[in-house]
C-alpha positions as CSV (number, residue, x, y, z in Angstrom):
1,M,0.0,0.0,0.0
2,S,1.4,3.4,-1.0
3,A,2.7,5.8,1.6
4,T,0.5,8.8,2.6
5,P,1.2,11.6,5.0
6,D,-1.5,10.2,7.4
7,T,0.0,6.7,7.6
8,H,3.7,7.6,7.3
9,I,4.1,10.7,9.5
10,L,7.6,10.2,10.6
11,Q,8.9,9.4,7.1
12,T,7.2,12.5,5.7
13,R,8.9,14.7,8.4
14,L,12.3,13.1,7.8
15,A,12.0,13.6,4.1
16,A,11.2,17.2,4.6
17,L,14.1,17.7,6.9
18,S,16.4,16.0,4.4
19,A,15.3,18.2,1.5
20,A,15.8,21.4,3.5
21,R,19.4,20.7,4.7
22,T,22.8,20.1,3.1
23,P,24.4,17.4,5.2
24,L,27.7,18.2,6.9
25,H,27.1,15.2,9.3
26,M,26.8,11.5,9.3
27,P,26.0,9.1,7.5
28,G,28.8,9.2,4.9
29,H,26.6,8.5,1.9
30,K,25.4,12.1,2.3
31,R,22.0,11.2,1.0
32,R,23.5,11.2,-2.5
33,V,25.0,7.7,-3.0
34,S,22.7,4.9,-2.2
35,P,24.6,1.8,-0.9
36,A,22.2,-0.4,-3.0
37,P,19.2,0.2,-5.3
38,G,16.0,0.8,-3.5
39,L,17.5,1.7,-0.1
40,P,16.1,5.0,1.4
41,A,19.3,6.9,1.6
42,D,17.7,10.1,0.6
43,W,16.0,10.4,4.1
44,D,18.5,8.3,6.2
45,L,19.4,10.9,8.8
46,T,21.2,11.1,12.1
47,E,20.2,13.0,15.2
48,I,20.3,16.5,13.6
49,D,18.3,19.4,14.8
50,G,14.6,18.6,14.4
51,A,15.2,14.8,14.0
52,D,15.0,14.1,17.7
53,D,17.1,11.5,19.5
54,L,15.9,7.9,20.3
55,H,17.9,7.9,23.5
56,G,16.1,10.8,25.1
57,A,13.3,11.5,22.7
58,G,11.2,14.7,23.1
59,G,10.2,15.5,19.5
60,I,9.1,13.7,16.4
61,L,10.3,10.3,17.7
62,A,8.5,10.8,21.0
63,E,5.3,11.6,19.0
64,A,5.7,8.5,16.9
65,M,6.2,6.3,19.9
66,G,3.2,7.9,21.5
67,R,1.0,7.0,18.5
68,T,2.3,3.4,18.8
69,A,1.6,3.2,22.5
70,R,-2.0,4.4,22.0
71,L,-2.7,1.8,19.2
72,W,-1.4,-1.1,21.3
73,G,-2.8,0.1,24.6
74,A,0.5,0.6,26.4
75,A,1.4,3.1,29.1
76,R,4.6,3.8,27.1
77,S,6.3,2.2,24.0
78,F,9.9,2.3,23.0
79,Y,11.1,1.8,19.4
80,L,13.9,-0.8,19.1
81,V,16.2,-1.2,16.1
82,N,18.2,-4.1,17.5
83,G,15.3,-6.5,17.4
84,A,13.4,-8.0,20.3
85,T,16.7,-9.3,21.6
86,C,17.7,-5.8,22.6
87,G,14.3,-5.3,24.4
88,L,14.6,-8.6,26.3
89,L,18.2,-7.8,27.4
90,A,17.2,-4.3,28.6
91,G,13.9,-5.3,30.2
92,I,15.3,-8.2,32.2
93,R,18.2,-6.1,33.4
94,A,15.9,-3.3,34.4
95,L,13.8,-5.7,36.5
96,A,16.6,-8.0,37.8
97,P,19.8,-6.5,39.1
98,A,23.0,-8.5,38.8
99,G,23.1,-11.6,41.0
100,S,19.4,-11.6,41.7
101,T,16.9,-14.4,41.2
102,V,14.3,-14.7,38.5
103,I,11.5,-17.2,37.7
104,A,11.6,-18.0,34.0
105,A,9.9,-20.4,31.6
106,R,12.4,-23.0,30.3
107,N,11.2,-22.6,26.7
108,C,12.2,-19.0,26.4
109,H,14.2,-17.7,23.4
110,K,18.0,-17.7,23.7
111,S,18.2,-14.0,24.3
112,V,16.5,-14.5,27.7
113,F,19.2,-17.0,28.6
114,H,21.8,-14.5,27.4
115,A,20.3,-11.9,29.8
116,I,20.4,-14.4,32.6
117,E,24.1,-15.1,31.7
118,L,25.1,-11.4,31.6
119,G,23.4,-10.7,34.9
120,D,24.8,-13.8,36.6
121,L,21.2,-14.5,37.7
122,Q,19.9,-17.4,39.7
123,V,16.9,-19.0,38.0
124,R,14.0,-21.0,39.1
125,W,12.7,-22.6,35.9
126,V,9.1,-23.3,35.2
127,M,8.5,-26.1,32.7
128,P,5.7,-25.8,30.2
129,K,3.4,-28.8,30.0
130,P,4.2,-30.9,26.9
131,D,1.7,-31.1,24.1
132,R,1.9,-34.8,23.3
133,A,0.0,-34.7,20.1
134,F,2.6,-32.6,18.4
135,G,5.6,-33.1,20.6
136,I,6.0,-29.3,21.4
137,H,6.0,-27.2,24.5
138,G,2.5,-26.3,25.7
139,S,1.5,-23.4,27.9
140,I,2.9,-22.3,31.2
141,A,0.3,-23.3,33.8
142,P,-0.7,-20.6,36.3
143,Q,-0.5,-23.1,39.1
144,D,3.1,-23.8,38.3
145,V,3.9,-20.1,38.4
146,A,2.1,-19.9,41.7
147,A,4.2,-22.7,43.1
148,A,7.4,-21.1,41.9
149,L,6.4,-17.8,43.5
150,D,5.7,-19.6,46.8
151,A,9.1,-21.3,46.6
152,C,10.9,-18.2,45.5
153,P,9.2,-15.1,47.1
154,Q,12.3,-13.0,46.6
155,A,12.2,-13.3,42.8
156,A,12.9,-10.1,40.9
157,C,10.5,-10.9,38.1
158,V,8.7,-13.7,36.2
159,I,9.7,-14.2,32.5
160,L,7.8,-16.2,29.9
161,T,7.0,-16.4,26.2
162,S,3.5,-16.2,24.8
163,P,2.8,-17.0,22.0
164,T,5.6,-19.4,21.4
165,Y,7.2,-19.9,18.0
166,E,4.6,-22.6,17.2
167,G,1.7,-20.3,18.4
168,V,1.0,-21.6,21.8
169,L,-0.4,-19.0,24.2
170,S,-0.4,-19.0,28.0
171,D,-3.1,-17.6,30.3
172,I,-1.3,-14.2,30.8
173,A,-4.2,-12.6,32.7
174,S,-4.2,-15.3,35.4
175,I,-0.4,-15.4,35.6
176,A,-0.2,-11.6,35.9
177,G,-2.7,-11.6,38.7
178,L,-0.6,-14.2,40.6
179,C,2.5,-12.1,40.1
180,H,0.9,-8.8,41.1
181,A,-0.6,-10.3,44.2
182,R,2.9,-11.0,45.4
183,G,4.4,-7.7,44.1
184,V,6.5,-9.4,41.4
185,P,6.5,-7.8,37.9
186,L,5.8,-10.0,34.8
187,L,7.8,-9.7,31.6
188,V,6.4,-11.4,28.5
189,D,8.4,-12.1,25.3
190,E,5.6,-11.5,22.8
191,A,7.9,-11.4,19.8
192,H,5.6,-13.6,17.9
193,G,2.5,-11.8,19.0
194,A,2.8,-8.1,17.9
195,H,-0.6,-8.6,16.2
196,Y,-2.3,-9.0,19.6
197,L,-3.5,-5.4,19.7
198,P,-7.0,-4.1,20.5
199,L,-8.2,-3.7,16.9
200,A,-7.6,-7.4,16.3
201,R,-9.8,-8.8,19.1
202,A,-13.0,-8.7,17.1
203,H,-11.4,-11.0,14.5
204,G,-10.2,-13.9,16.8
205,W,-6.9,-12.6,18.2
206,R,-8.1,-12.1,21.8
207,G,-6.0,-11.6,24.8
208,G,-2.4,-10.6,24.5
209,A,0.2,-9.7,27.1
210,L,-0.7,-6.0,27.5
211,A,-4.4,-6.7,27.8
212,G,-3.6,-9.5,30.3
213,G,-1.7,-7.1,32.6
214,A,2.0,-7.8,31.9
215,D,4.4,-5.1,33.0
216,I,7.0,-5.3,30.2
217,V,6.1,-6.7,26.8
218,V,8.6,-7.1,24.0
219,Q,7.3,-7.6,20.5
220,S,8.7,-8.0,16.9
221,P,6.3,-6.4,14.5
222,H,8.5,-7.6,11.6
223,K,7.4,-11.2,12.3
224,T,3.7,-10.8,11.6
225,L,3.0,-7.2,10.7
226,P,4.2,-4.7,7.9
227,S,7.6,-3.6,9.4
228,L,11.2,-4.2,8.4
229,T,13.3,-6.9,9.7
230,Q,15.1,-6.0,13.0
231,T,12.3,-3.6,14.2
232,A,10.8,-4.3,17.6
233,L,8.8,-2.7,20.4
234,L,9.1,-2.6,24.1
235,H,5.8,-1.7,25.8
236,L,5.2,-0.9,29.5
237,G,2.0,-1.7,31.3
238,G,0.5,0.8,33.6
239,R,1.5,-0.6,37.1
240,Y,5.1,0.5,37.7
241,G,5.3,4.1,36.5
242,P,8.1,6.5,35.8
243,A,10.8,4.7,37.9
244,L,10.6,1.6,35.7
245,A,10.4,3.6,32.5
246,D,13.6,5.5,33.5
247,E,15.4,2.2,34.3
248,V,14.3,0.7,31.0
249,E,15.6,3.8,29.1
250,R,18.9,3.5,30.9
251,Q,19.3,-0.2,30.0
252,L,18.3,0.5,26.4
253,D,21.2,3.0,26.4
254,V,23.4,0.0,27.3
255,F,22.0,-2.6,24.9
256,E,20.8,-0.6,21.9
257,T,23.0,1.1,19.3
258,S,23.7,4.8,19.8
259,S,23.2,5.3,16.1
260,P,19.7,4.0,15.5
261,S,18.4,3.7,12.0
262,Y,15.8,6.3,11.0
263,P,14.5,4.1,8.2
264,L,13.9,1.3,10.7
265,M,12.1,3.8,13.1
266,A,10.1,5.1,10.2
267,S,9.1,1.5,9.5
268,L,7.7,1.1,13.0
269,D,5.8,4.4,12.7
270,G,4.5,3.4,9.2
271,C,3.4,0.1,10.6
272,T,1.5,2.0,13.3
273,G,-0.1,4.3,10.7
274,L,-1.1,1.5,8.3
275,L,-2.7,-0.5,11.1
276,A,-4.6,2.5,12.4
277,A,-5.9,3.2,8.9
278,H,-6.5,-0.3,7.6
279,G,-6.1,-2.7,10.5
280,R,-9.7,-3.7,10.9
281,E,-10.2,-4.6,7.3
282,W,-6.8,-6.3,7.2
283,F,-7.6,-8.5,10.2
284,A,-11.0,-9.3,8.8
285,G,-9.4,-10.5,5.6
286,W,-6.7,-12.4,7.5
287,A,-9.4,-14.2,9.5
288,A,-11.4,-15.0,6.3
289,R,-8.3,-16.5,4.6
290,L,-7.5,-18.6,7.7
291,A,-11.1,-19.8,7.8
292,R,-10.9,-21.0,4.2
293,F,-7.6,-22.8,5.0
294,D,-9.2,-24.4,8.0
295,A,-12.0,-25.8,5.8
296,A,-9.6,-27.1,3.2
297,A,-7.3,-28.7,5.8
298,A,-10.1,-30.7,7.2
299,G,-9.7,-33.2,4.4
300,L,-6.0,-34.1,5.2
301,R,-5.6,-37.7,6.2
302,R,-1.9,-38.1,6.8
303,L,-0.5,-34.6,7.3
304,R,-1.6,-33.0,10.6
305,V,-2.0,-29.2,11.2
306,L,-1.9,-27.9,14.7
307,G,-5.3,-26.3,15.6
308,H,-6.5,-26.3,12.0
309,G,-8.7,-28.6,9.9
310,A,-9.6,-31.8,11.8
311,D,-7.2,-31.0,14.7
312,A,-9.6,-29.9,17.5
313,P,-8.5,-27.8,20.5
314,Q,-9.7,-30.5,22.8
315,G,-6.8,-32.6,21.6
316,H,-4.3,-30.1,23.2
317,P,-5.1,-30.0,26.9
318,A,-1.7,-28.6,27.7
319,C,-2.4,-25.5,25.6
320,F,-4.4,-22.6,27.0
321,A,-5.0,-21.3,23.5
322,L,-3.4,-21.4,20.0
323,D,-2.7,-18.5,17.6
324,P,-4.7,-19.1,14.5
325,G,-2.1,-17.3,12.4
326,K,0.6,-20.0,12.9
327,I,0.3,-23.1,10.7
328,L,2.4,-26.0,12.1
329,V,2.3,-29.1,9.8
330,D,3.5,-32.5,11.1
331,G,4.6,-35.0,8.5
332,G,5.5,-37.9,10.8
333,A,2.4,-39.9,10.1
334,A,3.1,-39.5,6.4
335,G,6.6,-40.8,6.7
336,L,8.2,-37.3,6.1
337,T,10.7,-35.4,8.2
338,G,10.3,-31.6,8.4
339,A,13.2,-31.2,6.1
340,Q,11.7,-33.4,3.5
341,L,8.3,-31.8,3.7
342,A,9.9,-28.3,3.4
343,E,11.9,-29.4,0.3
344,R,8.8,-30.7,-1.4
345,L,6.9,-27.5,-0.7
346,R,9.8,-25.5,-2.0
347,R,10.6,-27.6,-5.1
348,D,7.1,-28.6,-6.2
349,H,4.9,-25.8,-5.1
350,G,7.1,-22.7,-4.7
351,F,6.5,-22.1,-1.0
352,E,9.4,-21.2,1.4
353,P,8.3,-22.2,4.9
354,E,9.5,-20.4,8.0
355,M,11.1,-23.4,9.7
356,S,11.5,-27.2,9.5
357,C,12.4,-29.1,12.6
358,G,12.1,-32.7,13.4
359,S,9.0,-34.0,11.6
360,Q,7.4,-30.5,11.3
361,V,7.2,-27.4,9.1
362,L,6.0,-24.0,10.3
363,A,4.3,-21.6,7.9
364,M,3.8,-18.1,9.2
365,T,0.9,-16.0,8.0
366,S,0.1,-12.3,8.4
367,P,-2.5,-9.7,7.4
368,C,-0.3,-8.9,4.4
369,D,-0.5,-12.3,2.6
370,A,-2.1,-12.2,-0.8
371,D,-5.7,-13.3,-0.8
372,D,-5.0,-16.6,-2.6
373,T,-1.8,-17.6,-0.7
374,L,-3.4,-19.8,1.9
375,D,-5.8,-21.4,-0.6
376,R,-2.8,-22.4,-2.7
377,F,-0.9,-23.6,0.4
378,A,-3.9,-25.8,1.4
379,A,-4.0,-27.2,-2.1
380,A,-0.3,-28.0,-1.9
381,L,-0.7,-29.8,1.4
382,A,-3.7,-31.8,-0.1
383,E,-1.6,-32.9,-3.0
384,L,1.3,-33.9,-0.8
385,D,-1.1,-35.7,1.6
386,A,-2.7,-37.7,-1.3
387,G,0.7,-38.8,-2.5
388,C,1.9,-40.2,0.9
389,A,1.6,-43.8,2.0
390,A,-1.3,-44.7,4.3
391,P,-0.3,-44.1,7.9
392,P,0.5,-47.1,10.0
393,D,-1.9,-48.1,12.8
394,G,-1.7,-45.8,15.7
395,R,-0.4,-42.7,13.8
396,P,3.0,-42.2,15.4
397,L,3.3,-39.1,17.5
398,P,6.5,-36.9,17.8
399,P,8.3,-37.4,21.1
400,P,7.7,-34.6,23.7
401,P,10.6,-32.2,24.4
402,P,12.9,-33.7,27.0
403,A,13.1,-32.3,30.4
404,P,16.4,-30.5,31.0
405,G,19.0,-31.8,33.4
406,R,19.3,-30.3,36.9
407,A,21.5,-27.2,37.1
408,A,24.8,-27.6,38.8
409,C,25.7,-23.9,38.8
410,T,24.6,-20.7,37.1
411,I,25.0,-20.2,33.4
412,A,27.6,-17.5,33.9
413,R,29.7,-19.6,36.2
414,A,29.6,-22.6,33.8
415,L,31.0,-20.4,31.1
416,R,33.9,-19.3,33.3
417,L,35.0,-22.7,34.5
418,P,37.6,-24.9,32.7
419,A,36.0,-27.1,30.0
420,C,36.8,-29.8,27.5
421,T,35.1,-31.5,24.5
422,R,33.4,-34.9,24.8
423,P,31.6,-37.0,22.2
424,L,27.8,-36.9,22.7
425,A,27.8,-40.6,23.2
426,G,30.0,-40.3,26.3
427,A,28.7,-37.1,27.8
428,E,25.8,-38.4,30.0
429,G,26.1,-37.1,33.5
430,C,28.6,-34.3,32.6
431,V,27.8,-30.6,33.0
432,A,27.4,-28.6,29.8
433,A,29.7,-25.7,29.1
434,E,27.9,-24.5,26.0
435,Y,24.4,-24.0,24.6
436,L,22.8,-26.3,22.0
437,W,19.8,-25.2,20.1
438,A,18.0,-25.5,16.8
439,Y,17.6,-22.1,15.2
440,P,14.9,-21.3,14.6
441,P,13.2,-21.4,17.1
442,G,16.3,-20.7,19.2
443,V,15.1,-22.4,22.4
444,P,18.1,-24.1,24.1
445,L,18.0,-27.9,24.4
446,V,21.1,-27.7,26.5
447,V,22.2,-24.8,28.7
448,P,25.6,-24.2,30.3
449,G,25.5,-25.4,33.9
450,E,22.9,-28.2,33.3
451,R,23.7,-31.9,33.6
452,L,23.4,-33.8,30.4
453,T,20.8,-36.5,30.6
454,A,20.2,-39.5,28.3
455,P,16.9,-38.1,27.0
456,V,18.4,-34.8,26.2
457,L,21.3,-36.3,24.4
458,A,19.0,-38.7,22.5
459,A,16.8,-35.7,21.4
460,C,19.9,-33.9,20.1
461,R,20.9,-37.0,18.1
462,A,17.4,-37.5,16.8
463,L,17.1,-33.9,15.5
464,E,20.4,-34.1,13.7
465,A,19.3,-37.5,12.1
466,Q,16.1,-35.8,10.9
467,G,18.0,-33.1,9.1
468,T,17.7,-30.4,11.8
469,P,21.2,-29.0,12.5
470,L,21.9,-27.8,16.0
471,R,23.9,-24.7,16.9
472,H,26.9,-25.6,19.2
473,T,28.0,-22.3,20.7
474,G,31.3,-23.8,22.0
475,G,32.4,-24.6,18.4
476,T,32.1,-28.3,18.8
477,A,31.2,-30.8,16.0
478,P,27.6,-32.1,15.7
479,D,28.5,-35.3,17.5
480,A,30.3,-33.6,20.4
481,V,29.6,-31.2,23.2
482,R,31.7,-29.0,25.5
483,V,31.5,-29.9,29.2
484,L,33.1,-28.8,32.4
485,V,36.3,-30.5,33.4
486,R,35.0,-30.8,36.9
487,T,31.6,-29.9,38.2
488,P,31.3,-27.2,40.9
489,A,30.4,-29.9,43.4
490,D,33.8,-31.4,42.7
491,G,35.4,-28.2,43.9
492,A,36.4,-26.7,40.6
493,A,37.9,-23.3,41.1
494,E,36.8,-20.2,39.2
């Protein structure tokens, strides 16, 4: 949709500033030499007079962030140009001083673990219930958060992810109520849920972390809304006031670049303007396309689609709710790995899925899909389904995510202690000195400081065998892992 002054206010003001001034300032392209065709170098500014400053905004950037806060229903919103990672690092640090204790869901994104590492935080993990039908993490149960708060009343904050990468939502309103009754703030990684804003509620996207009462919410509009890659938002709820806002700003000074991209910030403002102008019709169209996909997917006999077609919500008791915009397809009963299913979609039908992992493929949708995209995708799945062998009796289910091993020390300490490399086959019982994860989704299977168990090691080997490469942050080979030479219990010195 073309830009207009009403929907692209920040871009219009930046372009006017650019046209009125001859640059004797950064950036070096001087708005004359575009680094590549199509890039908006002609209004790529720095913090000149009139352009405001993201780190201390009081002009056009403050106005833009105010428009965004009003649309999402936040007490205050911050533009982020280092992705949701930057917001999570800053938000967690703002709530949890170095060395403090936090309660966190174990299926958080790797950036949460990095914040824990940087702050040398103690963690009480809350495990999501497994969804046994698809072998994925389900929701975080409010009673499990309550138990963690009872056991750890000194916790600086509670951290969880909703929706997850696969689209599983937790009951944020109940969890926020439990946290606030004990005076503990709640931070929600809602990177995959930027579309949970008030104007979407009438079309099936109900709830959301801000509406549920979360205190800090970090979102990635670029994942599901019309905004450029690397753009993100940090929202504040209404409970904690100016002191928390000041501390979040201070931490953003630490974790976010001091040279923020004006085209990226204009993208966030443009996203806000487009949604304000067209959001209701866009979400209505999105819901209609998903409803047609739902009806078409009901005929699949071998491929299974989470929460769509014949897959009923009652089959997922571990999930509080599912995001209808995520389409998770499991090929296990059709004899296909996720990598094989993705390759067939790519080669034979021209679709590039978001992710393949284990026996599954994830397709992400948004209000910006073409009207026929999901119809064509449903037809592609039907063709693949018809060409697969009949499923064996019992329709094999993916194994649930393995429970992590018990932590022997903090993540930060494990990364400081002497370590060596062991073959995966001989690492059971050792303490990990590196992270292992599949990216995407970037949820660690193995975390430094945790004991390596047989189920965890078996899950790592199974994913590799299915064509899902794991990231080994210690630089080890796929069949090896970096472990502590001696565990802290053995008296290893720092």
